[in-house]
N, C-alpha and C positions, 0 to 999 in steps of 0.2 A: 501267104509267105511264111516259110519256116525259118526259125532262128537256130543258130548253132547251139548245141548243148554246152553250157558254161562248165559243167563238171568234166566233160571230155577235154576241153581246152586247158583246164587247170591240171588235169592228170598228165597231159602231154607236156606242159610247161615244167611240171615237177620232175618228170622222167628226164627231160632234156637237161634240166639243171643238175640232176644227180650224175648224168653221164659226163657233162662238162667238168664237174667237180672231180670226178674220178680220173679223167684224162689229165687234168691239171696236177692232181696229187701224184699220179704216176710219173709225169714229166719231172716234177720237182724232186721226187725221190730218186729218180734215175740219174739226173744231171746236176742238181743243185745242192740239196742237203739230204742227209739220211741219219736216222738214229742208229746208234751202235750200243750194244750191250756188252759191258766188260765181262770177260770170262776168266776166272782165275785170280791170282794174287800178285801177278808180276808188276803191277803198278802201284801197290800199296806204298805209302799211305795216301797217295794222290787219289787213287780210285780203289774201290773194293769190288769183290765179285758181285755181279748183277747191277752195278751202277750203270746209268745210261748217260751217254753223251750225244750231242748233235755234231755231225761231221759236215764241214763245208767242203763239198766236192769241187768247187770252183776256185778254191784258195790258191792253187798252184798253176792256174791257167796263165796268169800274167806275172807270177813271181815264183821264186824258189823257196823250198823249206829252209827255215833258219834254226840255228842252234837253240835248244830249249823248247821248241814247239812240240806239241804232242800230235802224233799222226796215227791214222788207221791205214793198214796196208794188208795186202795178200801175203799170207805166210810164205816164206821162202821154202819151207818144208812141205806145205800142203796148200796149194793155191785155192782150195775150196774154203779155207778158214781165213778169217780176218783177225789181225792182231793189232794191239795198241801199244805204242812205245814212245819214248822221248828222243827227238833228234839230238845227237851229240856232235857228230861231225858232218860237215857239208863238203862238197867238192873243193879241193885245194887245202883242206885242213889235214893236219897230222894228229891222230888221236893215240893216246897211250894211257895205261893204268898202271900205277906203281904204288904199292903199299896202300891200297884201297882209295887212292885219289886219282881222279880223271884229269888228264892234261890235254889241252888242245893247243897245238902249236907251241908246246913247251911251257904253257902257262896253266896253272891250276884252274880248273873249271869250278866255280862256286855251285854247290848243290844244296841249298837250304832245305829243299823238299825231301832230301834223302835221310831215311832213318835206319835202313838196313844195308849194310855194306857186305862185300864179299871179298875174300882175300886173294882173288885171282889177279895175276899181273898180265898185262897185254903189251907186247912190244909196239913201238911206234908204227902206225899204219896210216899211209897217205890215202886220202879219199879221192878217187878219180872222178872225173866228170861223169854224171849220170848215176851216181851212187850216193848213199847216205850211210852213216854209222849210227846205230840206234841202241839204246839201253832201256830196260825197264827200271822203274824206281825202286823195286824190291830186288836188289841184286842177287841175293842167295837163291831165289827161285825163278829168276827171269831167264828165258831162252831168247838170246839176243845176239847182236853182232860179235860178242866175245866168243860165241860158239859156232855160228854159221857164217860169219863174215859180213861183207858189205851188202846193203839192201839196194837193189836196182830201183831207181826213182820211178820206173814204169809200173812198179807194184803199189805205189802209194795211191790210196783212194781219196784221201783228203785230210784236212786238219781238224782236230777236235777243237770246237770253239765254245761249247756250252755244256756244263754238266747240269742235267735237268732232273735226274732221279738218283737217290731219293730227294723229294722236294726240299727237305731241310738243308740239303747241300747245293741247292740251285745257285749257280754263279757262272759268270763268263770266265773262260780260261785265259790266262795271260799269254803274252807272246803274240 
């Protein structure tokens, strides 16, 4: 009577384990969470160039983006690029900027994270259903809703939930 070769069985088990792990990783990356590398300085001081964040792709499956949340989305100018910005206005809000101050529904929006202001004024803009108004935290260099208008919610890929690189800045993002 011959016995199966245990090394062959171990190799098969190892290969099967690797294949299953790869499939799970691909499913998770495609539908659940994804890492995003910040490119540029539009979100300084919150994020710097090459910082990395984890994006929850299921965040808006059962809820809507909220003011103050940081999102990753397809650029309205080039859908092959992903950008990161802060949600300022949600459907139903009226957003304006006067003398470097953001107003939402006529009330000053507190921005303790903001260090770099820009002297552009924006007249009141009502955010319709299906759209968001977004800004970068580094206003002088950010390409955002002040220039290209409202962001279709259909372009949102997810909510930034964790900054994980560089490790010294590891923390959960609020909101």
